[in-house]
mmCIF file of the C-alpha atoms, coordinates in Angstrom:
data_MODEL
# 
_entry.id   MODEL 
# 
loop_
_atom_site.group_PDB 
_atom_site.id 
_atom_site.type_symbol 
_atom_site.label_atom_id 
_atom_site.label_alt_id 
_atom_site.label_comp_id 
_atom_site.label_asym_id 
_atom_site.label_entity_id 
_atom_site.label_seq_id 
_atom_site.pdbx_PDB_ins_code 
_atom_site.Cartn_x 
_atom_site.Cartn_y 
_atom_site.Cartn_z 
_atom_site.occupancy 
_atom_site.B_iso_or_equiv 
_atom_site.pdbx_formal_charge 
_atom_site.auth_seq_id 
_atom_site.auth_comp_id 
_atom_site.auth_asym_id 
_atom_site.auth_atom_id 
_atom_site.pdbx_PDB_model_num 
ATOM 1  C CA . MET A 1 1  ? -192.130 -25.046 -50.062 1.00 0.00 ? 1  MET A CA 1 
ATOM 2  C CA . GLY A 1 2  ? -193.943 -28.213 -51.186 1.00 0.00 ? 2  GLY A CA 1 
ATOM 3  C CA . ASP A 1 3  ? -190.617 -29.916 -51.996 1.00 0.00 ? 3  ASP A CA 1 
ATOM 4  C CA . LYS A 1 4  ? -189.330 -29.460 -48.444 1.00 0.00 ? 4  LYS A CA 1 
ATOM 5  C CA . LEU A 1 5  ? -192.486 -30.802 -47.071 1.00 0.00 ? 5  LEU A CA 1 
ATOM 6  C CA . GLU A 1 6  ? -192.180 -33.873 -49.301 1.00 0.00 ? 6  GLU A CA 1 
ATOM 7  C CA . GLU A 1 7  ? -188.540 -34.373 -48.273 1.00 0.00 ? 7  GLU A CA 1 
ATOM 8  C CA . ARG A 1 8  ? -189.567 -34.270 -44.615 1.00 0.00 ? 8  ARG A CA 1 
ATOM 9  C CA . MET A 1 9  ? -192.395 -36.784 -45.199 1.00 0.00 ? 9  MET A CA 1 
ATOM 10 C CA . ALA A 1 10 ? -189.924 -39.063 -47.007 1.00 0.00 ? 10 ALA A CA 1 
ATOM 11 C CA . GLU A 1 11 ? -187.520 -38.806 -44.043 1.00 0.00 ? 11 GLU A CA 1 
ATOM 12 C CA . ASP A 1 12 ? -190.321 -39.624 -41.671 1.00 0.00 ? 12 ASP A CA 1 
ATOM 13 C CA . GLU A 1 13 ? -191.283 -42.685 -43.723 1.00 0.00 ? 13 GLU A CA 1 
ATOM 14 C CA . GLY A 1 14 ? -187.596 -43.794 -43.736 1.00 0.00 ? 14 GLY A CA 1 
ATOM 15 C CA . GLY A 1 15 ? -187.514 -43.844 -39.893 1.00 0.00 ? 15 GLY A CA 1 
ATOM 16 C CA . THR A 1 16 ? -185.015 -41.048 -39.571 1.00 0.00 ? 16 THR A CA 1 
ATOM 17 C CA . THR A 1 17 ? -186.691 -38.048 -37.992 1.00 0.00 ? 17 THR A CA 1 
ATOM 18 C CA . GLU A 1 18 ? -185.307 -35.066 -36.151 1.00 0.00 ? 18 GLU A CA 1 
ATOM 19 C CA . LEU A 1 19 ? -187.329 -35.923 -33.139 1.00 0.00 ? 19 LEU A CA 1 
ATOM 20 C CA . ALA A 1 20 ? -185.908 -39.436 -32.980 1.00 0.00 ? 20 ALA A CA 1 
ATOM 21 C CA . GLU A 1 21 ? -182.376 -37.958 -33.340 1.00 0.00 ? 21 GLU A CA 1 
ATOM 22 C CA . ASP A 1 22 ? -183.059 -35.401 -30.600 1.00 0.00 ? 22 ASP A CA 1 
ATOM 23 C CA . GLU A 1 23 ? -184.321 -38.125 -28.244 1.00 0.00 ? 23 GLU A CA 1 
ATOM 24 C CA . ALA A 1 24 ? -181.323 -40.321 -29.006 1.00 0.00 ? 24 ALA A CA 1 
ATOM 25 C CA . ASN A 1 25 ? -178.934 -37.409 -28.276 1.00 0.00 ? 25 ASN A CA 1 
ATOM 26 C CA . GLY A 1 26 ? -180.951 -36.036 -25.343 1.00 0.00 ? 26 GLY A CA 1 
ATOM 27 C CA . GLY A 1 27 ? -179.331 -38.438 -22.819 1.00 0.00 ? 27 GLY A CA 1 
ATOM 28 C CA . ARG A 1 28 ? -175.859 -37.259 -23.770 1.00 0.00 ? 28 ARG A CA 1 
ATOM 29 C CA . GLY A 1 29 ? -176.917 -33.657 -23.750 1.00 0.00 ? 29 GLY A CA 1 
ATOM 30 C CA . LEU A 1 30 ? -178.349 -33.963 -20.324 1.00 0.00 ? 30 LEU A CA 1 
ATOM 31 C CA . GLY A 1 31 ? -175.308 -35.783 -19.011 1.00 0.00 ? 31 GLY A CA 1 
ATOM 32 C CA . ARG A 1 32 ? -173.071 -33.099 -20.431 1.00 0.00 ? 32 ARG A CA 1 
ATOM 33 C CA . PHE A 1 33 ? -175.244 -30.398 -18.830 1.00 0.00 ? 33 PHE A CA 1 
ATOM 34 C CA . ALA A 1 34 ? -175.018 -32.163 -15.459 1.00 0.00 ? 34 ALA A CA 1 
ATOM 35 C CA . ALA A 1 35 ? -171.243 -32.578 -15.713 1.00 0.00 ? 35 ALA A CA 1 
ATOM 36 C CA . GLY A 1 36 ? -171.005 -28.897 -16.487 1.00 0.00 ? 36 GLY A CA 1 
ATOM 37 C CA . VAL A 1 37 ? -173.083 -27.946 -13.461 1.00 0.00 ? 37 VAL A CA 1 
ATOM 38 C CA . VAL A 1 38 ? -171.001 -30.128 -11.187 1.00 0.00 ? 38 VAL A CA 1 
ATOM 39 C CA . PHE A 1 39 ? -167.757 -28.739 -12.660 1.00 0.00 ? 39 PHE A CA 1 
ATOM 40 C CA . GLY A 1 40 ? -169.016 -25.174 -12.245 1.00 0.00 ? 40 GLY A CA 1 
ATOM 41 C CA . ALA A 1 41 ? -170.027 -25.813 -8.638  1.00 0.00 ? 41 ALA A CA 1 
ATOM 42 C CA . LEU A 1 42 ? -166.600 -27.294 -7.765  1.00 0.00 ? 42 LEU A CA 1 
ATOM 43 C CA . LEU A 1 43 ? -164.821 -24.456 -9.613  1.00 0.00 ? 43 LEU A CA 1 
ATOM 44 C CA . GLY A 1 44 ? -166.897 -21.850 -7.769  1.00 0.00 ? 44 GLY A CA 1 
ATOM 45 C CA . ALA A 1 45 ? -166.228 -23.467 -4.421  1.00 0.00 ? 45 ALA A CA 1 
ATOM 46 C CA . GLY A 1 46 ? -162.503 -23.534 -5.069  1.00 0.00 ? 46 GLY A CA 1 
ATOM 47 C CA . ILE A 1 47 ? -162.440 -19.867 -6.053  1.00 0.00 ? 47 ILE A CA 1 
ATOM 48 C CA . ALA A 1 48 ? -164.539 -18.955 -2.967  1.00 0.00 ? 48 ALA A CA 1 
ATOM 49 C CA . LEU A 1 49 ? -161.986 -20.738 -0.733  1.00 0.00 ? 49 LEU A CA 1 
ATOM 50 C CA . MET A 1 50 ? -159.077 -18.974 -2.348  1.00 0.00 ? 50 MET A CA 1 
ATOM 51 C CA . PHE A 1 51 ? -160.646 -15.495 -1.937  1.00 0.00 ? 51 PHE A CA 1 
ATOM 52 C CA . ALA A 1 52 ? -162.142 -16.022 1.467   1.00 0.00 ? 52 ALA A CA 1 
ATOM 53 C CA . PRO A 1 53 ? -161.337 -12.984 3.695   1.00 0.00 ? 53 PRO A CA 1 
ATOM 54 C CA . GLU A 1 54 ? -160.438 -15.084 6.785   1.00 0.00 ? 54 GLU A CA 1 
ATOM 55 C CA . ARG A 1 55 ? -159.854 -18.646 7.889   1.00 0.00 ? 55 ARG A CA 1 
ATOM 56 C CA . GLY A 1 56 ? -162.844 -20.918 8.550   1.00 0.00 ? 56 GLY A CA 1 
ATOM 57 C CA . ASP A 1 57 ? -162.320 -21.192 12.281  1.00 0.00 ? 57 ASP A CA 1 
ATOM 58 C CA . LYS A 1 58 ? -162.249 -17.400 12.688  1.00 0.00 ? 58 LYS A CA 1 
ATOM 59 C CA . ALA A 1 59 ? -165.355 -16.976 10.504  1.00 0.00 ? 59 ALA A CA 1 
ATOM 60 C CA . ARG A 1 60 ? -167.265 -19.607 12.504  1.00 0.00 ? 60 ARG A CA 1 
ATOM 61 C CA . HIS A 1 61 ? -166.225 -17.990 15.767  1.00 0.00 ? 61 HIS A CA 1 
ATOM 62 C CA . ARG A 1 62 ? -167.378 -14.548 14.554  1.00 0.00 ? 62 ARG A CA 1 
ATOM 63 C CA . LEU A 1 63 ? -170.681 -16.025 13.363  1.00 0.00 ? 63 LEU A CA 1 
ATOM 64 C CA . ARG A 1 64 ? -171.243 -17.801 16.675  1.00 0.00 ? 64 ARG A CA 1 
ATOM 65 C CA . ARG A 1 65 ? -170.725 -14.461 18.545  1.00 0.00 ? 65 ARG A CA 1 
ATOM 66 C CA . ARG A 1 66 ? -173.207 -12.680 16.214  1.00 0.00 ? 66 ARG A CA 1 
ATOM 67 C CA . LEU A 1 67 ? -175.783 -15.413 16.820  1.00 0.00 ? 67 LEU A CA 1 
ATOM 68 C CA . GLU A 1 68 ? -175.355 -15.244 20.542  1.00 0.00 ? 68 GLU A CA 1 
ATOM 69 C CA . ARG A 1 69 ? -175.858 -11.455 20.441  1.00 0.00 ? 69 ARG A CA 1 
ATOM 70 C CA . LEU A 1 70 ? -178.997 -11.910 18.359  1.00 0.00 ? 70 LEU A CA 1 
ATOM 71 C CA . ARG A 1 71 ? -180.357 -14.425 20.924  1.00 0.00 ? 71 ARG A CA 1 
ATOM 72 C CA . GLU A 1 72 ? -179.724 -11.936 23.700  1.00 0.00 ? 72 GLU A CA 1 
ATOM 73 C CA . THR A 1 73 ? -181.428 -8.950  21.990  1.00 0.00 ? 73 THR A CA 1 
ATOM 74 C CA . ARG A 1 74 ? -184.253 -10.855 20.374  1.00 0.00 ? 74 ARG A CA 1 
ATOM 75 C CA . PRO A 1 75 ? -186.552 -11.307 23.414  1.00 0.00 ? 75 PRO A CA 1 
ATOM 76 C CA . ARG A 1 76 ? -186.458 -7.601  24.186  1.00 0.00 ? 76 ARG A CA 1 
ATOM 77 C CA . VAL A 1 77 ? -187.424 -6.651  20.628  1.00 0.00 ? 77 VAL A CA 1 
ATOM 78 C CA . TRP A 1 78 ? -190.347 -9.001  20.556  1.00 0.00 ? 78 TRP A CA 1 
ATOM 79 C CA . VAL A 1 79 ? -191.542 -8.048  24.062  1.00 0.00 ? 79 VAL A CA 1 
ATOM 80 C CA . GLY A 1 80 ? -191.464 -4.340  23.088  1.00 0.00 ? 80 GLY A CA 1 
ATOM 81 C CA . ARG A 1 81 ? -193.479 -4.907  19.971  1.00 0.00 ? 81 ARG A CA 1 
ATOM 82 C CA . ALA A 1 82 ? -196.059 -7.130  21.692  1.00 0.00 ? 82 ALA A CA 1 
ATOM 83 C CA . ALA A 1 83 ? -197.035 -4.465  24.232  1.00 0.00 ? 83 ALA A CA 1 
# 
């Protein structure tokens, strides 16, 4: 175990440390991670569009109708609970 410690100390004295190498490669690692996140988001969005159950205009229309119904029923629910 003493030999490994001496080797590490010699590496530290030589200016080549694992920490310095990690810091030097950290920028690339972070860039690759960010690129992977972006790629995954784009891939997921494309798959979601392919497997969507209906067209966008129909989905928006249906959502609009549901929101209008919610607005109509909401005041009665809150009035009933306040009393």
